[in-house]
N, C-alpha and C positions, 0 to 999 in steps of 0.2 A: 606474550597474550595477544589475543585477537583485537582487532579495533576496525569498527563499522564508521563509514563516512555517511552522515543522514542529512540528506536534504529536506529543509524544513521551508515551506511556502508561507505559511501564516503564524500569527503568535498564538492561536488556538490550539492547532491541530499539531501534536507531535507522537513521539512512540506511545503514548498512553500505557496500557498494561503491559504493552510488548517490556518497556522499560526495565521491569523488576526481573522477568526471565532472563534477559541479557546480562543483568548485573550479577544475579544469583549464580550465573556460571562463568563470572569474571571475564565477560565479554564488553570491551569498551566501546563506546559509541562516542562521536563527537557530531554536534550539529553544525551544520553549514546553513545561513539564513541571508541568501542574498536580497532578501525585501527590506532589511534594515538600513542604515546610513552606515557605512564601513564595512558592510558585510559582504560576503563574495563566495565565488564557488573555487574547487582546486580546478585545475586544468588537467590533471593526470592523476591516476590511482595512489601513486606514491607508496605510503606505509600500509594504505587501507586494506583490508582484508576482503571488504564486501562494500557495497552501495545499497542503501535503502531510500527511495524516493518517495516521501510521503504525498498525502492529498493537499488540496489547493483550495478548499473552499469554495467561493463561487468563481474563481478563475476557472478559464477553458483552455484548449488549445486549438480550437476553429468555432468557438461560438462564445459570447459573453465578452467580457474584458479578457484579453488574452494574457497567459502568465508571461510578466516580463523577461524572466530569466530562461525561457523556454530553448533557446537557441543554444545558449551554454550548457543547458542540463543534457540535451540531445548529445553535445559533442562529449560531453564528459560519459555518459552512458556508453555509448559506442566505444569508447577507450577501454573502460572497464570490462566490457563484453568481449574486445577484442584481445585483451589481457586474460581472458578466461576465467575472470573474478566474478562471484555471484552479484547480482542483481536483484532486489526485491522493489516493485512496484506496489503501494496503496493507492487506490482512488485514481487522482487524475496521475500520480506516479505511474501506474500500470499503462497509461497511454504512452506515457513517455517512453516506457521501456518498449511497449508493441511498436512504437514509429521507429525508435533507435533499431530494433531488431529485425525491420523491414515490413512491418505491419501498418496499420492506420488507427486512426480515430474518427468515431462517428459524432455528430454534433448532437448534443443531448441538453435539454434545459437542466437548471438548478433542481436537483431533488434530496430529500432526505428520505431515505427506505429503512425502514426495519421490518426485514423479511428473513427467510432462511436460505440457505444453499445445500444442495445434495451433491454428494460425491460420486463422481462417474468411473474412476479409475481405484480400484480395491486396494492397490498397494501405493496410493499418492501419500508423497512425503512418506516412503518408507512404511505405509500402513497406519501413520498415526494422524493421519487427516481424519475428522471425525466423518460419520457416514451421513450426519446431517447437522447442521451449525448455524445459528444466529448470523445472518449477514446485515450488516450496518453500514449505509453508504451515504456520504455527504458529499453533495460536487456536482459536476456537471460534464459533460461529454463522456463517451464510452471508448475503453481500448477495441481495437479490432486485433485481435492476434495474428500474429504473420504466419505464411504457410507453413505447415511441419509443426506448429506448435500442438502440445497436448493441451487439452481441455480436461482439468482435474475435478473440476465442479461447476454447476451452473445453478443461477438463482432460478427464482419461481417464474419467470418468463422465459425460460431456456436459454438466458445469454449466458455469455462464461463468467463465473464468479471467481475463478482460480485457473491461471493457464501456466503453463511451463514451457519456456524457451530453452531448446538445447538441454546442456545436463545442470547448467546453474543460474537458470533465472527464471523469478516466479511474479506473476501479476497478480494482485489482489483486487476485485472490482470495489469492495469496501475496505475498513479499516478492522482488522481482526482485534485490535486492542483499544477499541473506542471506547469512550467515557461518555456519560451524560454532560459532564462538566464542559468537556471540550466542544461538544456540539453548542452548548450555552455560549462560551466563549466567542466560537465562530460567528453566532447571531450578534452579538454587541459589537464584535470588530468591524463587520461589514455593514453597509445600508440594506443589501439585498440579500433577502432569506428565502427558503423555500415555502409552498405551502403547508398548511396542516401541521404547523410545528409544536404546537401544543400536543396534539395526541400521537405524534411520533416519539416526543421527549417522554411522555407517560410509556408509551409502548417500549422504549430502549429501558427506563427504569425497570420496566418488567422481565425483560431478557438479559438483564447486565450479569447477574450470577452464572446464566446459562453461558454466554458469553466467554465470560471469565474461565469457566470449566473446559470449553472448547478450545480455548487458547492454549491452555495449559498443555493439551495433546498435541497441539497444531506446533506449538513451539519447540518440542521435542524432536520432530520431524523436520522443521524448518532449519535447525542450527546442523544437523547432521546432514541435510540435504547441500546448504551451503559450506561445509566443510567447517563451520567455525567449531566444533568439537565433535567427536564421534559421537553417534547415535547409539543408545543402550541395545 
């Protein structure tokens, strides 16, 4: 059975809608929570088949309150990449991936964005990435993909919404499985929250079904891309 190492940075943000897709395919996942007392991170991939780095709410890599576990996560990501194992980053997790792979990160304020992304590569994720899909982003700072990365989709501002590094790493600028309740929990968890919260929560409610529908296709391609199970 395949097992994913998932690095969680806040109480509120987890795999969300992605959980059901992994469970339905009998793909196990284990959360590692370095922000809780007694929590920590593995130093090596061990028996994990892949690594997922989640978003981090208001934490940043170069602005705001810096992510406390950043150094350890960069080292862990580098070891997964060196071992040829898949790495998937969402939100700030995509910036951690970018830096570990030789790219960078750009300072940006905490934002809650409900917009859309447009596919740039027809056969992205084996052709399963939707041509256009909702993009939900809650966090600060932006990934700067490393040289040689392929931009698979862009957001409404023309910035990378999804990039690929090599043959086994993906960086999502937003969270493809975001739930409205997750954002509400992030707001309650931290003193800092983005502007326009009520309006964007309402917007997320309106696109939640479309986001779930897009994720159903994306996950078929993602598990195949990551070698977690053969794509149909």
